[in-house]
C-alpha positions, 0 to 999 in steps of 0.5 A, a space after each residue: 606096892 612098889 614091887 607089885 608095880 615093877 612086876 606089872 611094868 615088866 609083864 606089860 613090856 613082855 606082852 608088848 614085845 611078844 605082840 610086836 614079834 607076832 606082828 613082825 612074823 605075820 607081816 613077814 609071812 604076808 610079804 612072802 605070800 604076796 610075793 609068791 602069789 605075784 610070781 605064781 600069777 605072772 600078770 602084767 601090771 595094771 595101767 600103762 601101755 600094753 606090752 607089744 614087744 616079743 621076748 629077747 634072747 639073752 643067751 643060747 647054750 650051746 651057742 647058735 651056729 655051733 660046729 661039731 655039736 654033741 650036746 643033748 640039750 639046748 637052753 635058750 634064756 629070755 628076758 621075760 617069762 615065756 610060753 609055747 604057742 601051737 608048738 606042733 604047728 609052728 616048730 620044725 627041725 630040718 632035715 626031718 628027724 625020726 624022733 622030734 625034739 622035746 620042748 619044755 619051758 621053765 620060767 624064762 628058759 626054753 629047754 630043748 631035749 634032742 633025740 639020739 638019732 641025729 645024723 653025723 656031719 649034718 647041719 640042723 635048723 630048728 625053726 620056731 615060726 611064731 610059736 615062741 611068745 611072751 607069757 602075758 601078751 603072746 607077742 611072738 619071736 618071728 622066724 627065729 632059727 637055731 642052727 648047729 652042725 654035727 660035723 665040722 662044716 655048716 651049710 651056708 647057702 641062701 635063697 631070697 625073694 618076694 611074694 605078692 598077690 597074683 591078682 592085684 600084683 601087690 603085697 598088702 601087709 594087712 590082707 596078706 600077712 603071715 604068708 609062709 614060704 615052703 621049701 621042699 627037696 624034690 625027692 620029698 615033693 610027694 609030701 606037698 599037700 599031705 605033710 608039713 614042710 620042715 623048711 619054711 619061713 614067714 614073709 616080712 611086712 614087705 613080702 620079702 623072705 630069706 632062707 639061710 644055712 641051706 644044704 646043696 640040693 634041688 628044691 621046689 618052692 611054694 608060697 602059702 596063704 593058709 586058713 588053718 596054720 598047719 603048713 599044708 596046702 589042704 583047703 581050696 580056699 587057701 592061696 598057693 603060689 609056685 615057680 615053674 622050675 625047680 631050684 638047683 641050689 649050688 650057690 646063693 639064689 636071689 630075687 625069686 618072685 612068687 605070685 599066689 592065688 586061690 586056684 580051682 578046687 580039685 574036687 567039686 562040692 556044693 558048699 551051701 544049700 538053703 531056702 531064703 526068707 523070700 522062698 528063693 532056693 540058693 545053692 552055692 558051689 566051690 567052683 564055677 561050672 562051664 555048662 551048668 544045668 539043674 533038674 528037679 527030681 520031682 514029677 509033681 513040679 512041672 517045668 512051668 512051675 520052676 525058674 532056675 537061674 545061675 550067677 554070672 560065673 555059674 558058681 551059684 544057682 537060684 531056684 524059684 518054685 511056684 509052690 513051696 508045699 514040699 517036705 523035701 526036694 532033690 536036685 541033680 546038678 550037671 556039667 554038660 552030661 556029667 553029674 556033679 552032685 545030687 542035692 537033697 533039701 528039706 524044709 519044715 512045714 511051719 516055715 513061712 515065706 515073704 514072697 514079695 518082689 523087692 525092687 533094686 535100683 542102680 542110683 542113690 540120690 543122683 541120676 546121670 544122663 549116661 546110665 539113666 535108671 535101672 530096675 531089677 530084683 532078686 526074684 524073676 520078673 515076668 514084666 513091669 506094667 508101665 501104667 503102674 510106674 509113676 515118674 514125678 518131676 517137681 510134683 508133676 506126673 511125666 509119662 514120656 519116659 521110656 521103660 525097656 527090658 534089657 536085651 541080654 538080661 530079662 530081669 533088668 529094665 531101663 528107665 530113660 528120660 530127658 532129666 533136667 537140672 534143678 528138678 526134683 524127681 520121684 519114682 513110684 512103683 505102685 503095688 503089682 507094678 512088677 509081677 513074677 512068673 508065679 504072680 508074686 508082686 511088689 509092695 509100693 516102692 518110692 525113691 527120690 532123686 535129682 539129676 547129677 548136674 556135674 559136667 564131669 564126663 570125659 573121653 579116653 581112648 587106649 591103643 594097646 600094643 602087644 595084643 596077640 592075634 586070636 587071644 582073648 583079653 579082658 580089659 577092666 577099669 578099676 579103682 586105685 585099690 584094684 578092688 572095685 570094677 567099674 567097667 569090664 569088656 572082652 576084646 579079641 584081635 583089636 588093640 583099641 579100647 575107648 571110654 566115651 563120656 565116662 564119669 571123671 575120676 582116677 582109674 587103673 587099667 587092668 588087662 587079663 589074658 583070658 587063655 581059656 576064654 571063659 571070660 573070667 580070671 583063673 588062679 593057679 593050679 598047683 597040681 597040674 603046674 599051671 600058673 594063674 592067668 597073666 594080668 597086666 596093670 598100667 603102671 600108674 593111675 590115670 584121670 578122666 577129666 571133664 570135657 577132655 578127649 585123651 589118647 593113650 598108647 600103652 604096651 602090654 608086658 606080662 610077667 612070667 613065673 
């Protein structure tokens, strides 16, 4: 019995040992698998702040700025896993090589395999733009360059400068980030707008830029705010800037100033054509037209059954037809005698339109004594019937208001009245108060308001020194961000501008030199080397104060590019 018990104990111990060994092996395999899985996925840990820092370069082999460079491969080692982002758009080598380097990522290392066709005694710069990023969050190393020379000397010339918006005269990091500055040797300037510039840099958060390790040469320089991130000015909506003269680089050049703007497209194009829900036909063009005209190429639509209008700058057209029973319609768009486009527009027979006139008024809950009240509409207005316009003052109907059509804009009507303080007003436009030339009408419309009792109106007069004879200027009042225009007027051969009984507040004074007298500001034309029209801003905002009369002397001083 004792012998059998001993045997059972030995067998039990062996079984336990075997089970423990199996558990250890399974645990070890699980640990290895888990580690491998984590490494393979390289996901950032959950929780905690999001990584916003770019990778750091720990080692460059061979070292950056190496002379007598003879290596076939460059290895860059980072402090974290990396990947390439848009390498064909972001990476470049300058001077251009017949065969481009090959870029391969291995965990935290970037291997750059160089071609055999590098020239002797030449300084090469590899620019990574924003294409070298960390694996998880895509944070880029910005403007990193690797420089080497195949000879005993490194090119060492430098160009520094800054960029800004030609219209606002400031650089706004939120709006204008990622502006690229391109440097093209004049002997290669024909590639502009066709091929990527190899020498480039991205401006910093203040709009400043620096080029280093440049060779002695003659260059043209451009600032590009692009749409498709290809370092090519090939989209009319892209902003471009340049300086008028070439840069002869035989010593360091500092303080280059470039202003960029969206210029006039080289080719005219209709970019939008559609029929809106109210049956208005909208045509939008990629540029203003000086002497625009549209002819409807359908003999079944008489002149009396069509209304054709253009926006203020003639960069869009609004067409209204009495009947919308066509399957398709064709328009011929011209500038004077030159045909710009023939436009075909189709519609479905099942399309229905809500042909009601929607009144648009110029006030919210307050009316002021200066501007009074205006009524307009997207639809053409033939007339407004005063008998169907009701003005209530504290529940009492008032008929002694004036209703007048604007002398310049036939689609705008003014309502003037001796508005009183502490009174509640309601304007009612009864149904069919407004009629179109095609007998379309409005539904009943109501709005309530009171008088703006603020006495916050003042006068300010500017004497503008530096006005040139026979030059047309556009003088504008804007908000402090230089975005919203409160007042715009044209002046020629006068140096005085007055704002009388103008609402109080802070304003910026802007003056545009309207060189082509088209009553609008025009951006740069890079292909004809025409800079954007000059703009001047008063160097600080000014305040119109209630019941104050102010006189200001200002001196125009336009910057030259």
